Phi, psi and omega in degrees: 000352185242032178308138179210165181254126178235167188223140171221159182223153179234139179250007180227047174063031171091002182285320177229157188223147177286155176302144182298142176244153184285137175248296177211164180098182183300141176268330182222163178306331181270353179295125181273003177301138180295146184296153175235127191225165166058052183281149172217145185259154169220134180247122180287168183293341176273349179107357176294131178262116171265141169235120181250142188205169175268116181258107177296145181244022179090001178240171179214144168277263173269313186230128190294323186280359172260348191257122180172176175278164172271116180239164182208152172226169175216162178226134176253008178231039175061037174088007176286329176216160186226148178289171176289137180299142175228152179268133175261119184301140172242142181289151177288125184260150173297350179264358186266172181308116182299334178274350178074012183275330184249125178300171177298159178247106191207155171212147164250138178228001178244171179277127178302148177255164174275134177277188184292345178256006176087008180268156181279135185228139181204152173262162180207154175276137177230113175277146177281130175307145179309327179287343181260343190285153178295316175254126188270177174301138183094334176266332181283124183272344182201156179298339180292346180262003177294131188285141186206159177221167173252131178231180187219146177228149181232128179263109192278333191230028182302321183291349174274358176059048180281166169301147181308321180295341182260005176295131177270117181242128174243154189238152175215166188050042192247149178062233181288357176255006178296155178282124182240146176224131182289139170297144187297332183254330183239082190295345176280349178266130176267131167230092179231122191215157166056061178293146179228130192234140171229160177266136175271160179299335180268017174080356173290165175254138180239122189239128171252155182209152177279152183219179172247054175240350189092001181225157168282145175241162180217165172215161182233141176242129176260000181231044175061037174088005179282324172227158184225150174283162176300134179298152179211161179298141179278123181253164175291329179198171175307127178069017182269195181273150177286154182268121189284146177193133172288187175281078180210155186301140186217070185284158171244138178226153178263131177284165180298331178276002177096348175282182187230153169235140177245123180260126183204181185244003165057036173211162182273356190083167179275084185277353184264349185283160179228118355293161186301145175234056184287358178268002183226150004272144175258048177195153344297172172260136182241157174235138169242140178272134180242144176226146178289135178236093182300139180085348177283158177294311172264117193286342173244129175253155189232147171289176164295163186265144179240135181295131181261315184195156177209165177234013175061021179074018181264132182286174184294339179254014179090357179273154175261156177304142180103344179270070180092228183290168182303137179247130184276118177243018179300145171214142181071030177248152177054051185271171171220171188209135178229143170239121186215122182061030181083355178272132176256119185237125173268120176259132185212147176268092181304120180052029180058025182233327189233124179273119183233160170240135180235122178291131175260103191265160174299327179295317180294326183273351192302321186277355182276125184240122181270136180304140181274324181201000000 
């Protein structure tokens, strides 16, 4: 309930970091300021740092930390000070509260990429307001059944350094063109969330997303994200086996050498439990190596998966699940990725409490072999 945005900087290529400083949101547990969540950065060509985030306004659709306006701040001194927050208008969607009383329910969780014209482009999750959803309150048995789609936004004028409220945002894959994936038990309900996008050598965009089917799904855009093909299950190769994943983030990233890595948890989730717990287990975390296959139906093919990390089911305070309240044992979720000086670094919030960076080395990937045909 006290989500907030903080900022840290490193002057030695990410090896050490300054203590986090406050940007927006509650400062203390007793602070009554509404939470600020799901921040993502964009850096203009002049060096202005924008931070855009979901600003809760005291109301909720399904989940409070997903519900809010799009707000933004900026810094012209590398994060030492920040502007006053401003609201960035969002268009009224057919998925939002028909009465207009509750803001949209949406999140961005990856770093925006530059499109072919140099503008910032990103995918986001958009949950359907309870009044718009196929299954209403009282019918939804678990949060994993809350209806959602994947949409995309493009920030057109970041490099002109406008005030946040004057950022021009255009949308694609929006409304009835959004990416939908059927729930494994209720196929009229879409559960498509947390898109992650990479650029292919032929300039197309390749997007993977988490779903509630037990598999990762993907879509491809041939026009720089303006339109997308119908989503389909992500396979190891054309006509191969699907890649298993519970309802948990499963990003794809491009390595410094141009190949790709897919981070996932290599299980279908607990689909037999009542109510369903298809979001678990989110451990261990695995990596599959991906390579572009020109002319293939699925343009990236993947190796078998190799375990990257685990926490043995131990929570952040040393407790195991079952010892009282829920203990978070997630690993490899809500990650980010940087390539700098040839180093590939996966950034991840271990058990959602500790931010770490892990180098993904050529030695670790050496034994992973991607199918040739």
